[in-house]
N, C-alpha and C positions, 0 to 999 in steps of 0.2 A: 751643131751637129745640124746632119742630114738626112735628109731622106724624103720620100713624095711627099705633097699635102695631102690630109685627110680630106675625103669629100665631103658639103655640109647637109649632105642627105644622111650620109652616115655619122655625125655627131649627131642630127638629129634624133635618127633612129635608135641610138643610144642612150639618149637621154629617154625619151617616152620609154625605151625600156626598164630602163633603171626606175621612174615616175614608179610605171603599172607593178611592179617586183613588193619598190616598200608599202602601195597601197596594199597588196593583197598579203604580207609579212603582216602586217598593223592593224589590221581586220582581224586578223586571231588572235593578237594577245588581247587588247585592249574592250576593257569593256566602259559601257557609259554608264555615269555618276546615276541617269536615273534610274536604269537598269537595278543597280546598286541599294536605292534606295527600293525599289519594291521588291525584291526579292531581302532585304531586312524585315520592311512590313509582315508581307508572307511567314517568313517562320516568327515572327511574334506574336500574332494570329494562332499559327500550328501550337504552338508551344501554350498560351494562355486556354485556348484550347481544349489540350489536355488536363491539363492540370484542372480548369475545373469539374472537366469528367470524371476524375482522381477525388477532390474531393465530393462531390455528388455523390458518387459512387460508395464513400467509406463514411458518408454525413450518419446516415443510419444505423452503423456499426459503433460511429462514439457515441448517439443518443441512448445505445442498447451499455455501451460503457460504462455513462454518468450514473443513468437509470441504478445497475450495479451495483456502482460506487455506492450510491446513495441505499441502499438498502442494507450492503455493507457497515455501514456508518450505525444505521438504526441497530443491526444487532448487537453491534462491538457496544451498543449504547446502554444496549439489555444484558449485554455479560458482567459489564464493570458494575453498571448495580448490583445484581447480583453476588459478584464478587461479595462484593463492597458491603452487602445483606449478611456474607459467610464471615466475614471480617468482625461486624459488631458481635453476628452471634456467639464466635470463639473470647471476645471483652464480657461478655453479657453474663456467660458460663463462670467465668474466672469471678467475678463480681458478685453474683447470687450464690458460688458456691456448688454451683451445681450443673445437670444438663437444662438446654432450653425446653419447655414443652414439647416442643415439637419435636424434638432426637427424643425424648422418651415415648410419648406417643407413639412413634414409627419403629420402634427397635422388634416388636413385632410382627412388623406387619413389610409386607414388600410394595414398594411404591410403584403404584400403577400412570402411566401417561393418560394426557387427558384434554380435551380440548377449552373444557365447560365445567362446573363442576357447583352445581344446585342446591343450595340448602332450601328446604323449608321451611321456618319457624313453627312449629308447632305447640302444642298440647295435650295434657292428656285428656281435659274434656272437648277436643277438639276432632272427634274422630268422625262424625255428622262430614266436616269440614275436609279432610281427609279423602272422605267414600266421594265428597260432590266435584274433591279435583281428577278423582280416578278413575271418574266415569265424562269427563269431559276433556280438557288438555294436559291430563298427563297418561301417559302408554303403561298398561300393564303387563305383569307376569314377563313376557320370553320379550315384548316387544320393548321393554325397557331396556333389558340387558342388549338390544340387536342395537340402541339407539346408543348404548355405552360402545359396542365393538364397533362399528361400522360410521359413528362421528363423531365419537368423542363425549357424548353427550352425556355429563352422570347426575343424576337429580333423586334428592333423598330427604324423607321428612328428616326434620334435625327435632331431637327432644333428648333432655337428658331424663332422671331419675328421680322419687321423690325423695320425701327428708328419712323415708327412712325405706333400703334401700332391698327392695323385693317382696313391696306391698302389692294389695291388692292391685294399684295401680300401671306400678311396671310390669307384674302380670300381665296385664290387658295389650301391652304394648308390644309386649315379649310372643302373644299370639298374632295378635295383629302384621306384628314383622315375618312371623313364620308363615304367612298365609302370603304374603302380598311381598316379603324381600326386599322394601326401599325404606329401610328404617337409617338414620346415622344417630347411634347413643352417642353420646356425652357423658363424663363424666363430670355431671355440673346439677346441682340441689333447682329442680323447675323453680321460680316463681316472677311473675311481672316486674315485680322491681328489680330483678336481676337480667332485665336483657341485654345490659350491658354487658356484663361479665359474658352471656352467654355465646352474644354475638365474637366475641377475640378470644373465645375459647372455641369456636364453629372454624375460624380461621386459622388458628391453631392445629389442633385435630387434620380437618379435611387435608394441609398444605404437608402433613405426615405420612400420609395416603395417596392424595396423586399427585401428580406434575402436570400441572393444567396451567394454559394458559392466562384465566380468567375464576374467578371464584364468585359468586351471584348466593345473597342475598336475598329468601323472596316471602314473603307474609301466607301463610293461610286461608286467606280472602279474599285475592284478586282475581283476577282474570289472566294468563301470560302466552303468551304466541310462541311456543320457543324455537320453529323458524326464525323468526322476527328476531327473536330474540340472540339466536347464533350468528343471522350473519350481520343481525347489526354488531355483533363485540368483533366481529373479524374483521371488519373497516378499521378496528383501532387494535391487531395485532399486532404489525410492528412497533409498536408507541411506546416507550418503557414507562413505566411509572402513571397509569390512566386511572382514574376514581370518574365512573360515568354510574348518572342516575337523571333522576327530575329535583335539579336543582330549586333549594325553596332559601326564606330568609324569613323566620317565623318570630312570633312575638315571645318574650324570655317572660313565662308565666310563673312571677313573683305570687302572684296571689295562693296562702296553703286552702289547702282543700281544693282544687281545682286540679283536674287533669292533666297531667303532665308537667305538673309542680316543678319548678328546677329550684333545688334548696341552696345552689347557690350562684345565683343568679347576681347577687352585686359581684359576682366575677363579671359581668359581661356589660357596668355602668352603670348610669339610673336607671331607675326603673322608667319601663315603659320600653326597654331599650328593645334591638332584634338581633335573634341568633346572627352569627356569620352562616357566610353562603355555604350550603351542604347539600349531600340528595336524600331527598323526603326516602321512610324507613319501609315501604311498600312492595319496593326491590330496589337494587343497586349492585354494583359492578367495581372488582375492584381488579389488576393485573396482580401477578402471581409476585410482584418484585414486593408489589406492598404488605400483602398477606405473609409475604417470609419477615416485612420487616413487624407486621403485628404481632406473627410467633416468635419474635427474633425478646420484639420489648415486651411483651405482654406484665411484666412485674409493675414498670413502673408506670402504664401507659393510664391516666387517669378515666376514672368513669363518669359523666355524668345522669341523671334524672333519666335521659331519652335517649335509648343506642344508639340512634340517627346522629344525635348533637354528639355523642361520645366518639362514632367514627370520621366523624368530621375534623373532629378537634386532632383526633390520635395524627392526622393526614394533613392538617392546615399550613404547621411549620415543614413541610418537606416542599423538592424539590417535585410537584406532582401537577398533571394535566389537570385540570377538573373539566369535565365534558357534560353539556348541559341537554342531557337525551330527549327531544321532544317526547318521541315516540311512546317513552317511560312514564306520559305522564295526564293519558288519556281520559277523560271521563267511561263513566257506563252508557249504554244506549242510552240517547241515538248520538249522541259525540263519539264514541269508536264506531258505529256502526256508518256513522256517514264518511267517514274517515276511508274505515275499506269498501265501502262503495266507489269513491274516489281514488283506489289503489293505493291510500298509506297506510295499509295495516297497521295496527298498535302492536308496540312489547306488550302492555300492561295496562289493563284495565281498571279501574278502582271509584270508591264514593269518595271524593274530600272531605265530606260531614262525618263518613263515619270507621276514617282514615284507611280503609277498604271496601269492599262493596257492601252495599246496607243487605242485611238477610242475606247472605253470601249462600247457603246450603238449601234455600228455595228459591237464590235466581240463578245461577247460576248455570244449570243447565240452558236458559235462554240469553244470557251474555252470550255463550261459546256458541250458540248458533248465528247471531246479530253479529257478533264480531271477530268469532273465532277465523283461522287462515285457513282454515284445510287438514285433512287429518294426514294428509299425503305432503305438505309442505315445509316440515322436518325433515323428510328422508332425501329430498330434494338442495336444499340447501345446499352451495359451497363451501365452504371453512377453508 
Protein backbone atom coordinates (compact mmCIF):
# COMPACT_ATOMS: atom_id res chain seq x y z
CA UNK A 1 0.00 0.00 0.00
CA UNK A 2 1.15 3.35 -0.87
CA UNK A 3 0.12 6.85 0.27
CA UNK A 4 1.17 9.80 2.23
CA UNK A 5 2.51 9.00 5.66
CA UNK A 6 0.27 10.16 8.57
CA UNK A 7 1.77 12.89 10.64
CA UNK A 8 2.59 12.43 14.32
CA UNK A 9 0.30 15.26 15.32
CA UNK A 10 -2.67 13.59 13.66
CA UNK A 11 -2.01 10.28 15.44
CA UNK A 12 -1.64 12.06 18.79
CA UNK A 13 -4.91 13.94 18.28
CA UNK A 14 -6.80 10.76 17.42
CA UNK A 15 -5.46 8.99 20.55
CA UNK A 16 -6.50 11.82 22.82
CA UNK A 17 -9.99 11.97 21.24
CA UNK A 18 -10.50 8.24 21.70
CA UNK A 19 -9.37 8.42 25.33
CA UNK A 20 -11.75 11.25 26.14
CA UNK A 21 -14.68 9.51 24.40
CA UNK A 22 -14.02 6.29 26.35
CA UNK A 23 -13.82 8.13 29.67
CA UNK A 24 -17.10 9.95 29.01
CA UNK A 25 -18.90 6.68 28.09
CA UNK A 26 -17.71 4.65 31.09
CA UNK A 27 -18.52 7.50 33.52
CA UNK A 28 -22.20 7.35 32.53
CA UNK A 29 -22.55 3.53 32.68
CA UNK A 30 -20.41 2.56 35.71
CA UNK A 31 -21.39 3.02 39.42
CA UNK A 32 -18.74 2.47 42.05
CA UNK A 33 -19.11 -0.39 44.64
CA UNK A 34 -19.21 2.13 47.47
CA UNK A 35 -22.24 3.83 45.93
CA UNK A 36 -24.02 0.47 45.63
CA UNK A 37 -23.36 -0.26 49.30
CA UNK A 38 -24.72 3.09 50.46
CA UNK A 39 -27.86 2.66 48.37
CA UNK A 40 -28.50 -0.81 49.84
CA UNK A 41 -28.11 0.51 53.38
CA UNK A 42 -30.56 3.33 52.70
CA UNK A 43 -33.09 0.92 51.22
CA UNK A 44 -32.74 -1.44 54.20
CA UNK A 45 -33.23 1.38 56.70
CA UNK A 46 -36.32 2.57 54.85
CA UNK A 47 -37.79 -0.96 54.91
CA UNK A 48 -37.11 -1.40 58.65
CA UNK A 49 -38.63 1.96 59.50
CA UNK A 50 -41.69 1.17 57.42
CA UNK A 51 -42.19 -2.20 59.16
CA UNK A 52 -41.69 -0.60 62.58
CA UNK A 53 -44.39 1.97 61.86
CA UNK A 54 -46.76 -0.76 60.70
CA UNK A 55 -46.13 -2.85 63.85
CA UNK A 56 -46.48 0.14 66.19
CA UNK A 57 -49.65 1.20 64.43
CA UNK A 58 -51.18 -2.25 64.76
CA UNK A 59 -50.06 -3.12 68.32
CA UNK A 60 -53.08 -1.43 69.88
CA UNK A 61 -55.42 -3.32 67.57
CA UNK A 62 -53.68 -6.62 68.37
CA UNK A 63 -54.09 -6.12 72.14
CA UNK A 64 -57.73 -5.21 71.65
CA UNK A 65 -58.30 -8.39 69.65
CA UNK A 66 -56.55 -10.47 72.33
CA UNK A 67 -58.80 -8.94 75.02
CA UNK A 68 -61.90 -9.65 72.93
CA UNK A 69 -60.80 -13.24 72.39
CA UNK A 70 -60.20 -13.69 76.14
CA UNK A 71 -63.70 -12.40 76.94
CA UNK A 72 -65.18 -14.63 74.25
CA UNK A 73 -63.49 -17.69 75.77
CA UNK A 74 -64.93 -16.84 79.20
CA UNK A 75 -68.41 -16.37 77.74
CA UNK A 76 -68.10 -19.69 75.90
CA UNK A 77 -67.07 -21.41 79.14
CA UNK A 78 -70.19 -20.08 80.86
CA UNK A 79 -72.36 -21.15 77.92
CA UNK A 80 -70.90 -24.67 78.00
CA UNK A 81 -71.49 -24.83 81.75
CA UNK A 82 -75.13 -23.79 81.28
CA UNK A 83 -75.66 -26.40 78.57
CA UNK A 84 -74.16 -29.02 80.85
CA UNK A 85 -76.63 -28.06 83.57
CA UNK A 86 -79.54 -28.31 81.14
CA UNK A 87 -78.39 -31.77 80.04
CA UNK A 88 -78.21 -32.86 83.67
CA UNK A 89 -81.69 -31.45 84.21
CA UNK A 90 -83.04 -33.65 81.45
CA UNK A 91 -81.37 -36.73 82.93
CA UNK A 92 -82.59 -35.90 86.44
CA UNK A 93 -86.13 -35.52 85.15
CA UNK A 94 -85.98 -39.03 83.66
CA UNK A 95 -84.48 -40.55 86.81
CA UNK A 96 -86.94 -38.97 89.25
CA UNK A 97 -89.90 -39.62 86.95
CA UNK A 98 -90.99 -36.00 86.95
CA UNK A 99 -89.98 -32.46 86.20
CA UNK A 100 -87.20 -30.63 88.05
CA UNK A 101 -88.45 -28.31 90.74
CA UNK A 102 -87.42 -25.14 88.89
CA UNK A 103 -89.56 -26.07 85.89
CA UNK A 104 -92.55 -26.73 88.11
CA UNK A 105 -92.14 -23.42 89.92
CA UNK A 106 -91.77 -21.50 86.68
CA UNK A 107 -94.85 -22.95 85.01
CA UNK A 108 -97.03 -19.98 85.96
CA UNK A 109 -94.39 -17.24 85.85
CA UNK A 110 -92.33 -15.47 83.22
CA UNK A 111 -88.60 -15.35 83.93
CA UNK A 112 -87.22 -11.83 84.39
CA UNK A 113 -83.67 -10.70 83.72
CA UNK A 114 -81.65 -9.36 86.67
CA UNK A 115 -78.09 -8.77 87.76
CA UNK A 116 -78.44 -10.18 91.28
CA UNK A 117 -81.27 -11.62 93.36
CA UNK A 118 -80.83 -11.21 97.12
CA UNK A 119 -82.87 -13.30 99.53
CA UNK A 120 -82.96 -12.12 103.13
CA UNK A 121 -83.66 -15.14 105.30
CA UNK A 122 -86.30 -14.27 107.89
CA UNK A 123 -88.85 -15.88 110.22
CA UNK A 124 -92.36 -15.20 111.50
CA UNK A 125 -91.02 -13.73 114.73
CA UNK A 126 -88.58 -11.34 113.04
CA UNK A 127 -90.81 -8.42 112.03
CA UNK A 128 -88.79 -5.93 114.07
CA UNK A 129 -85.63 -7.11 112.36
CA UNK A 130 -87.24 -6.60 108.97
CA UNK A 131 -88.39 -3.11 109.94
CA UNK A 132 -84.88 -2.21 111.12
CA UNK A 133 -83.53 -3.21 107.70
CA UNK A 134 -86.23 -1.26 105.85
CA UNK A 135 -85.34 1.82 107.89
CA UNK A 136 -81.63 1.59 107.05
CA UNK A 137 -79.98 -0.22 104.13
CA UNK A 138 -82.98 -1.56 102.15
CA UNK A 139 -84.94 0.84 99.87
CA UNK A 140 -88.71 0.83 100.37
CA UNK A 141 -91.74 1.06 98.13
CA UNK A 142 -91.15 2.63 94.73
CA UNK A 143 -87.42 2.91 95.42
CA UNK A 144 -87.22 -0.88 95.66
CA UNK A 145 -88.98 -1.21 92.30
CA UNK A 146 -86.67 1.39 90.73
CA UNK A 147 -83.65 -0.52 92.01
CA UNK A 148 -84.85 -3.62 90.18
CA UNK A 149 -85.64 -1.74 86.97
CA UNK A 150 -82.56 0.50 86.78
CA UNK A 151 -79.86 -1.69 88.32
CA UNK A 152 -81.22 -5.21 88.11
CA UNK A 153 -80.87 -5.64 91.89
CA UNK A 154 -83.76 -7.66 93.31
CA UNK A 155 -84.15 -7.89 97.12
CA UNK A 156 -86.76 -9.96 98.93
CA UNK A 157 -87.37 -11.26 102.43
CA UNK A 158 -87.70 -15.01 101.94
CA UNK A 159 -90.04 -16.99 104.15
CA UNK A 160 -92.06 -20.20 104.00
CA UNK A 161 -95.33 -21.03 105.71
CA UNK A 162 -96.40 -22.39 109.07
CA UNK A 163 -97.19 -26.04 109.69
CA UNK A 164 -100.84 -25.15 109.16
CA UNK A 165 -101.26 -23.10 106.01
CA UNK A 166 -103.49 -20.09 106.42
CA UNK A 167 -102.77 -19.73 110.13
CA UNK A 168 -102.52 -16.39 111.91
CA UNK A 169 -98.77 -16.43 111.28
CA UNK A 170 -99.27 -16.76 107.54
CA UNK A 171 -101.93 -14.04 107.55
CA UNK A 172 -99.59 -11.65 109.36
CA UNK A 173 -97.02 -12.10 106.59
CA UNK A 174 -99.75 -11.58 103.97
CA UNK A 175 -100.62 -8.23 105.57
CA UNK A 176 -96.98 -7.17 105.83
CA UNK A 177 -96.34 -8.13 102.21
CA UNK A 178 -99.41 -6.19 101.06
CA UNK A 179 -97.92 -3.10 102.71
CA UNK A 180 -94.30 -3.41 101.59
CA UNK A 181 -94.35 -5.84 98.64
CA UNK A 182 -90.89 -7.15 99.50
CA UNK A 183 -91.47 -10.86 100.27
CA UNK A 184 -90.64 -14.07 98.43
CA UNK A 185 -92.93 -16.85 99.63
CA UNK A 186 -91.43 -20.33 99.56
CA UNK A 187 -93.30 -23.64 99.62
CA UNK A 188 -91.50 -24.60 102.81
CA UNK A 189 -92.46 -25.26 106.42
CA UNK A 190 -90.56 -22.77 108.60
CA UNK A 191 -88.24 -24.16 111.29
CA UNK A 192 -84.71 -23.42 112.48
CA UNK A 193 -83.53 -26.97 111.86
CA UNK A 194 -84.82 -26.82 108.28
CA UNK A 195 -82.49 -24.05 107.06
CA UNK A 196 -80.63 -26.37 104.69
CA UNK A 197 -83.91 -27.33 103.01
CA UNK A 198 -84.96 -23.68 102.90
CA UNK A 199 -81.67 -22.66 101.27
CA UNK A 200 -81.97 -25.41 98.70
CA UNK A 201 -85.54 -24.39 97.92
CA UNK A 202 -84.60 -20.70 97.76
CA UNK A 203 -82.12 -21.29 94.93
CA UNK A 204 -84.55 -23.56 93.10
CA UNK A 205 -87.30 -20.94 93.34
CA UNK A 206 -85.34 -17.83 92.38
CA UNK A 207 -83.75 -19.46 89.31
CA UNK A 208 -87.26 -20.16 88.07
CA UNK A 209 -88.33 -16.53 88.52
CA UNK A 210 -85.22 -14.51 87.66
CA UNK A 211 -82.43 -15.10 85.16
CA UNK A 212 -79.64 -13.42 87.14
CA UNK A 213 -75.85 -13.46 87.12
CA UNK A 214 -75.73 -14.01 90.88
CA UNK A 215 -77.95 -15.23 93.71
CA UNK A 216 -77.24 -14.10 97.26
CA UNK A 217 -78.46 -15.31 100.63
CA UNK A 218 -78.38 -12.84 103.55
CA UNK A 219 -79.42 -13.15 107.20
CA UNK A 220 -81.88 -10.59 108.60
CA UNK A 221 -79.62 -9.51 111.46
CA UNK A 222 -76.61 -8.14 109.55
CA UNK A 223 -75.84 -4.80 107.89
CA UNK A 224 -75.30 -4.76 104.12
CA UNK A 225 -74.08 -2.04 101.76
CA UNK A 226 -75.96 -2.88 98.57
CA UNK A 227 -73.80 -0.70 96.32
CA UNK A 228 -70.61 -2.29 97.59
CA UNK A 229 -72.14 -5.75 97.22
CA UNK A 230 -73.12 -5.06 93.60
CA UNK A 231 -69.73 -3.61 92.63
CA UNK A 232 -67.95 -6.54 94.29
CA UNK A 233 -70.02 -9.12 92.42
CA UNK A 234 -69.51 -7.24 89.14
CA UNK A 235 -65.77 -8.01 89.35
CA UNK A 236 -66.53 -11.72 88.98
CA UNK A 237 -69.30 -11.44 86.41
CA UNK A 238 -67.35 -13.03 83.55
CA UNK A 239 -66.13 -16.02 85.58
CA UNK A 240 -68.04 -19.30 85.55
CA UNK A 241 -68.97 -21.26 88.68
CA UNK A 242 -68.00 -18.79 91.40
CA UNK A 243 -68.78 -19.16 95.11
CA UNK A 244 -68.19 -15.91 97.00
CA UNK A 245 -68.21 -15.20 100.71
CA UNK A 246 -66.23 -14.91 103.91
CA UNK A 247 -64.56 -18.31 103.86
CA UNK A 248 -64.01 -20.08 107.18
CA UNK A 249 -63.28 -23.51 108.60
CA UNK A 250 -64.89 -23.89 112.00
CA UNK A 251 -64.83 -26.87 114.37
CA UNK A 252 -67.24 -29.76 113.92
CA UNK A 253 -69.33 -29.69 117.11
CA UNK A 254 -69.91 -33.30 118.06
CA UNK A 255 -71.18 -32.66 121.60
CA UNK A 256 -74.91 -33.21 121.92
CA UNK A 257 -77.02 -30.35 123.22
CA UNK A 258 -74.76 -27.53 122.00
CA UNK A 259 -75.83 -25.01 119.37
CA UNK A 260 -74.84 -25.99 115.82
CA UNK A 261 -74.41 -29.65 116.90
CA UNK A 262 -73.46 -31.78 113.89
CA UNK A 263 -75.20 -35.14 114.17
CA UNK A 264 -73.06 -36.56 111.36
CA UNK A 265 -69.78 -35.42 112.86
CA UNK A 266 -68.20 -38.84 112.24
CA UNK A 267 -68.15 -38.10 108.49
CA UNK A 268 -65.61 -35.36 109.06
CA UNK A 269 -62.99 -37.55 110.69
CA UNK A 270 -61.84 -37.72 114.28
CA UNK A 271 -63.41 -35.73 117.09
CA UNK A 272 -62.06 -32.19 117.16
CA UNK A 273 -61.65 -31.93 113.40
CA UNK A 274 -62.72 -28.87 111.40
CA UNK A 275 -65.11 -28.49 108.50
CA UNK A 276 -63.82 -27.99 104.98
CA UNK A 277 -63.49 -24.38 103.87
CA UNK A 278 -66.89 -22.79 103.16
CA UNK A 279 -68.58 -19.38 103.21
CA UNK A 280 -70.04 -18.28 106.52
CA UNK A 281 -73.84 -18.29 106.55
CA UNK A 282 -74.40 -14.58 107.23
CA UNK A 283 -73.95 -13.74 103.54
CA UNK A 284 -72.76 -15.60 100.45
CA UNK A 285 -73.23 -15.47 96.69
CA UNK A 286 -73.15 -18.05 93.92
CA UNK A 287 -73.24 -17.65 90.14
CA UNK A 288 -76.13 -18.67 87.94
CA UNK A 289 -74.64 -22.00 86.86
CA UNK A 290 -74.18 -23.15 90.46
CA UNK A 291 -77.72 -22.11 91.41
CA UNK A 292 -78.94 -24.12 88.42
CA UNK A 293 -76.93 -27.11 89.63
CA UNK A 294 -78.66 -26.95 93.02
CA UNK A 295 -82.06 -26.50 91.41
CA UNK A 296 -81.56 -29.47 89.12
CA UNK A 297 -80.03 -31.88 91.61
CA UNK A 298 -82.01 -30.93 94.72
CA UNK A 299 -83.48 -34.44 95.31
CA UNK A 300 -80.01 -35.93 95.91
CA UNK A 301 -78.25 -33.08 97.74
CA UNK A 302 -77.49 -34.09 101.31
CA UNK A 303 -78.39 -31.72 104.14
CA UNK A 304 -76.14 -31.27 107.15
CA UNK A 305 -77.12 -29.60 110.41
CA UNK A 306 -75.85 -26.18 109.29
CA UNK A 307 -77.00 -24.64 106.01
CA UNK A 308 -73.67 -22.97 105.22
CA UNK A 309 -71.92 -26.32 105.61
CA UNK A 310 -74.56 -27.94 103.41
CA UNK A 311 -73.98 -25.41 100.62
CA UNK A 312 -70.23 -25.86 100.89
CA UNK A 313 -70.65 -29.64 100.67
CA UNK A 314 -72.86 -29.38 97.57
CA UNK A 315 -70.15 -27.38 95.76
CA UNK A 316 -67.05 -29.08 97.17
CA UNK A 317 -66.74 -31.77 94.52
CA UNK A 318 -67.36 -29.45 91.56
CA UNK A 319 -65.02 -27.31 89.48
CA UNK A 320 -65.88 -24.22 91.51
CA UNK A 321 -63.81 -21.11 92.20
CA UNK A 322 -63.95 -20.32 95.93
CA UNK A 323 -63.50 -16.57 96.45
CA UNK A 324 -62.64 -15.46 99.97
CA UNK A 325 -64.02 -11.90 99.87
CA UNK A 326 -62.75 -10.20 103.02
CA UNK A 327 -65.10 -7.21 102.66
CA UNK A 328 -67.84 -9.70 103.64
CA UNK A 329 -66.07 -10.47 106.94
CA UNK A 330 -66.29 -7.07 108.70
CA UNK A 331 -67.18 -6.64 112.32
CA UNK A 332 -69.46 -3.96 113.72
CA UNK A 333 -68.01 -0.59 114.84
CA UNK A 334 -65.26 0.25 115.36
CA UNK A 335 -64.06 -2.31 112.74
CA UNK A 336 -66.34 -1.38 109.82
CA UNK A 337 -66.20 2.31 110.81
CA UNK A 338 -62.40 2.48 110.59
CA UNK A 339 -62.44 0.67 107.26
CA UNK A 340 -65.09 3.03 105.87
CA UNK A 341 -63.05 6.09 106.88
CA UNK A 342 -60.01 4.55 105.18
CA UNK A 343 -62.00 4.13 101.96
CA UNK A 344 -62.50 0.38 102.34
CA UNK A 345 -66.27 0.21 102.71
CA UNK A 346 -67.50 -3.19 103.87
CA UNK A 347 -70.04 -5.30 102.02
CA UNK A 348 -71.41 -6.73 105.26
CA UNK A 349 -70.92 -6.15 109.00
CA UNK A 350 -71.87 -8.38 111.93
CA UNK A 351 -70.64 -9.76 115.26
CA UNK A 352 -69.01 -13.17 115.10
CA UNK A 353 -69.99 -14.07 118.64
CA UNK A 354 -73.67 -13.64 117.78
CA UNK A 355 -73.50 -14.99 114.19
CA UNK A 356 -75.08 -11.66 113.29
CA UNK A 357 -75.38 -8.25 114.90
CA UNK A 358 -75.92 -8.61 118.63
CA UNK A 359 -79.23 -6.85 119.44
CA UNK A 360 -79.58 -5.93 115.78
CA UNK A 361 -82.96 -4.19 116.15
CA UNK A 362 -81.57 -1.68 118.65
CA UNK A 363 -78.18 -1.19 116.94
CA UNK A 364 -78.91 -1.28 113.19
CA UNK A 365 -79.40 2.50 112.81
CA UNK A 366 -76.16 3.33 114.61
CA UNK A 367 -74.22 0.78 112.57
CA UNK A 368 -75.73 2.12 109.36
CA UNK A 369 -74.74 5.65 110.32
CA UNK A 370 -71.16 4.63 111.12
CA UNK A 371 -70.54 2.07 108.37
CA UNK A 372 -73.09 2.82 105.65
CA UNK A 373 -71.93 3.73 102.15
CA UNK A 374 -74.45 6.55 101.72
CA UNK A 375 -77.96 6.42 100.29
CA UNK A 376 -76.85 7.31 96.74
CA UNK A 377 -74.06 4.75 96.43
CA UNK A 378 -76.15 1.88 95.05
CA UNK A 379 -77.61 4.16 92.37
CA UNK A 380 -74.16 5.20 91.12
CA UNK A 381 -72.55 1.77 90.97
CA UNK A 382 -71.42 0.62 87.53
CA UNK A 383 -72.65 -2.90 86.75
